[in-house]
BATORBA-864725 format. One record per residue (C-alpha): x, y, z; residue number from 0. Coordinates in Angstrom, 1 decimal. Last residue first. Example, Ala and Ser with C-alpha at 12.3 -4.5 7.8 and 13.67 -1.06 7.14 Angstrom:
<<13.7, -1.1, 7.1>, 1> <<12.3, -4.5, 7.8>, 0> 
//
This chain:
<<6.9, 26.9, 51.1>, 180> <<7.5, 29.3, 48.3>, 179> <<11.1, 27.9, 47.1>, 178> <<9.2, 24.1, 46.7>, 177> <<6.4, 25.9, 44.4>, 176> <<8.6, 27.7, 42.2>, 175> <<11.0, 24.4, 41.9>, 174> <<7.7, 22.3, 40.6>, 173> <<7.2, 25.3, 38.5>, 172> <<10.4, 24.8, 36.6>, 171> <<10.8, 20.8, 36.7>, 170> <<7.5, 20.5, 35.0>, 169> <<8.6, 23.7, 32.6>, 168> <<12.2, 21.8, 32.0>, 167> <<10.1, 18.4, 31.2>, 166> <<7.6, 19.6, 29.0>, 165> <<10.7, 20.9, 27.4>, 164> <<12.0, 17.7, 26.8>, 163> <<9.2, 16.3, 26.1>, 162> <<8.2, 18.9, 22.8>, 161> <<12.2, 18.0, 22.0>, 160> <<11.9, 14.1, 21.9>, 159> <<8.7, 14.2, 20.4>, 158> <<9.8, 16.8, 17.4>, 157> <<13.0, 13.8, 17.3>, 156> <<10.6, 10.8, 16.6>, 155> <<8.5, 13.1, 14.1>, 154> <<11.6, 13.6, 11.7>, 153> <<12.8, 10.2, 12.4>, 152> <<9.7, 9.0, 11.2>, 151> <<9.4, 11.3, 8.1>, 150> <<12.5, 10.0, 7.1>, 149> <<15.9, 11.6, 8.0>, 148> <<17.1, 13.5, 4.1>, 147> <<21.1, 12.5, 4.2>, 146> <<21.1, 10.6, 1.4>, 145> <<19.5, 7.3, 3.1>, 144> <<16.4, 9.0, 2.5>, 143> <<17.1, 10.1, -0.8>, 142> <<17.5, 7.1, -0.9>, 141> <<14.4, 5.6, 0.4>, 140> <<12.6, 7.7, -2.1>, 139> <<14.3, 6.8, -4.9>, 138> <<14.0, 3.4, -4.4>, 137> <<10.1, 3.9, -3.8>, 136> <<10.1, 5.4, -7.4>, 135> <<11.7, 2.8, -9.2>, 134> <<9.8, 0.2, -7.6>, 133> <<6.4, 1.4, -8.1>, 132> <<4.1, 2.6, -5.6>, 131> <<5.5, 5.6, -4.0>, 130> <<3.0, 7.7, -2.1>, 129> <<1.6, 4.1, -0.5>, 128> <<4.8, 2.8, 0.3>, 127> <<6.1, 6.0, 2.0>, 126> <<3.0, 6.2, 4.4>, 125> <<4.4, 3.3, 6.2>, 124> <<6.9, 5.5, 7.4>, 123> <<10.8, 4.9, 7.1>, 122> <<13.5, 3.5, 9.3>, 121> <<16.2, 2.1, 7.8>, 120> <<18.4, -1.3, 7.4>, 119> <<18.2, -1.8, 3.9>, 118> <<16.6, -5.5, 4.4>, 117> <<15.0, -5.2, 7.8>, 116> <<13.1, -2.1, 6.9>, 115> <<12.1, -3.6, 3.6>, 114> <<11.0, -6.7, 4.9>, 113> <<8.8, -4.8, 7.8>, 112> <<7.1, -2.6, 5.2>, 111> <<6.5, -5.0, 2.8>, 110> <<4.6, -7.5, 4.9>, 109> <<3.0, -4.0, 6.3>, 108> <<2.1, -3.9, 2.5>, 107> <<0.3, -7.2, 2.0>, 106> <<-2.1, -5.9, 4.4>, 105> <<-2.8, -2.7, 2.4>, 104> <<-2.9, -4.1, -0.5>, 103> <<-0.8, -5.7, -3.6>, 102> <<-2.5, -7.1, -6.4>, 101> <<-0.1, -6.6, -9.2>, 100> <<-1.6, -3.6, -10.0>, 99> <<-1.1, -2.3, -6.1>, 98> <<2.4, -2.8, -6.4>, 97> <<2.7, -0.1, -9.1>, 96> <<5.1, -2.0, -12.0>, 95> <<7.7, 0.5, -13.6>, 94> <<11.0, -0.8, -12.2>, 93> <<9.4, -4.4, -13.2>, 92> <<8.5, -7.3, -10.9>, 91> <<8.7, -10.8, -12.6>, 90> <<6.7, -13.9, -11.2>, 89> <<3.7, -12.3, -9.5>, 88> <<1.4, -13.4, -6.1>, 87> <<3.1, -10.9, -4.6>, 86> <<4.7, -11.6, -1.1>, 85> <<7.5, -13.0, -2.2>, 84> <<7.9, -11.1, -5.6>, 83> <<7.6, -8.0, -3.8>, 82> <<10.7, -8.4, -2.3>, 81> <<13.1, -9.6, -5.1>, 80> <<11.4, -6.1, -6.1>, 79> <<12.4, -4.2, -3.7>, 78> <<15.7, -5.6, -3.1>, 77> <<16.3, -5.5, -7.2>, 76> <<15.4, -1.8, -6.9>, 75> <<17.8, -1.6, -4.1>, 74> <<20.8, -3.1, -5.4>, 73> <<20.4, -0.6, -8.6>, 72> <<19.0, -1.5, -12.3>, 71> <<15.6, -3.7, -11.6>, 70> <<14.3, -4.9, -14.7>, 69> <<12.4, -2.6, -17.4>, 68> <<9.5, -5.6, -18.4>, 67> <<6.9, -3.4, -17.2>, 66> <<3.4, -4.5, -17.5>, 65> <<0.4, -5.8, -19.4>, 64> <<-1.6, -7.4, -17.0>, 63> <<-1.9, -11.0, -16.3>, 62> <<-5.1, -11.7, -14.2>, 61> <<-5.4, -11.2, -10.6>, 60> <<-5.4, -13.8, -7.1>, 59> <<-5.8, -17.3, -9.7>, 58> <<-9.0, -18.9, -8.3>, 57> <<-11.7, -15.8, -7.1>, 56> <<-13.8, -18.9, -6.4>, 55> <<-17.4, -17.9, -7.6>, 54> <<-20.0, -16.3, -5.6>, 53> <<-21.9, -18.5, -3.5>, 52> <<-20.8, -17.8, 0.0>, 51> <<-22.0, -14.6, -0.9>, 50> <<-25.1, -15.3, -1.3>, 49> <<-26.9, -11.7, -2.1>, 48> <<-30.3, -11.1, -0.7>, 47> <<-33.4, -12.3, -2.6>, 46> <<-35.0, -14.5, 1.1>, 45> <<-33.8, -17.8, -0.5>, 44> <<-30.3, -16.7, -0.7>, 43> <<-29.2, -14.8, -4.3>, 42> <<-26.2, -15.7, -6.4>, 41> <<-25.7, -12.4, -8.6>, 40> <<-26.3, -12.3, -12.1>, 39> <<-24.2, -13.2, -15.6>, 38> <<-21.3, -12.5, -13.7>, 37> <<-18.1, -10.4, -14.4>, 36> <<-14.9, -11.0, -12.0>, 35> <<-12.9, -8.0, -11.4>, 34> <<-10.0, -8.9, -10.0>, 33> <<-8.5, -6.0, -8.6>, 32> <<-10.8, -3.7, -7.2>, 31> <<-9.0, -0.2, -7.2>, 30> <<-8.6, 1.1, -3.6>, 29> <<-5.1, 1.5, -3.9>, 28> <<-4.7, 3.3, -6.9>, 27> <<-7.3, 5.8, -5.7>, 26> <<-11.0, 6.2, -6.5>, 25> <<-12.7, 8.7, -8.8>, 24> <<-10.6, 8.7, -12.5>, 23> <<-9.3, 4.4, -11.6>, 22> <<-12.8, 3.8, -10.8>, 21> <<-13.6, 4.3, -15.0>, 20> <<-10.7, 3.1, -15.8>, 19> <<-11.4, -0.2, -13.5>, 18> <<-14.8, -0.7, -15.3>, 17> <<-13.2, -0.2, -19.0>, 16> <<-10.9, -3.2, -17.9>, 15> <<-13.6, -4.9, -16.4>, 14> <<-15.7, -5.0, -19.5>, 13> <<-19.0, -3.5, -18.5>, 12> <<-21.8, -5.8, -18.3>, 11> <<-24.3, -6.4, -21.1>, 10> <<-28.0, -5.4, -20.2>, 9> <<-31.1, -6.9, -20.6>, 8> <<-31.4, -6.0, -16.9>, 7> <<-28.2, -4.1, -15.7>, 6> <<-25.3, -5.5, -16.0>, 5> <<-23.6, -8.0, -13.6>, 4> <<-20.4, -7.3, -11.3>, 3> <<-18.2, -9.3, -9.1>, 2> <<-15.1, -6.7, -7.6>, 1> <<-12.4, -7.6, -5.8>, 0> 
//
């Protein structure tokens, strides 16, 4: 969330222009939404920002111009349904961005948990950050289901191999000492 005012004697920037400028230097997940324009920041008697006096947000976000393309596959429908239940939106199109719809990392943990249950597939949460649209996430999850193991499975396999190697080396060293004694 961002509250903005104009400089002394100037108008505040338009929320969309400000969001576009921020998008050039921030990742999508860090873009503020909504951006509220204020005449002046509320100040406490000692001149500091009075956060409690900031206006309530009301609706979680303005209605953005969004894709109307409906989900095409069962996986896309599952993802869109979960997003609709977690986010404050009515309909989700395949090209809608999770973060543009008002999503953030805390909500993403809910989506991750529910999507893992719905698909019976283990995958790293990082995948949700890397694929923030319904279409790209469905494609990434389909790729994982088509034989490419998700990152978390590869990581577990590497950890298992490393653990087995350490156990073998320990057993050799232990065996060497016992025979020397």
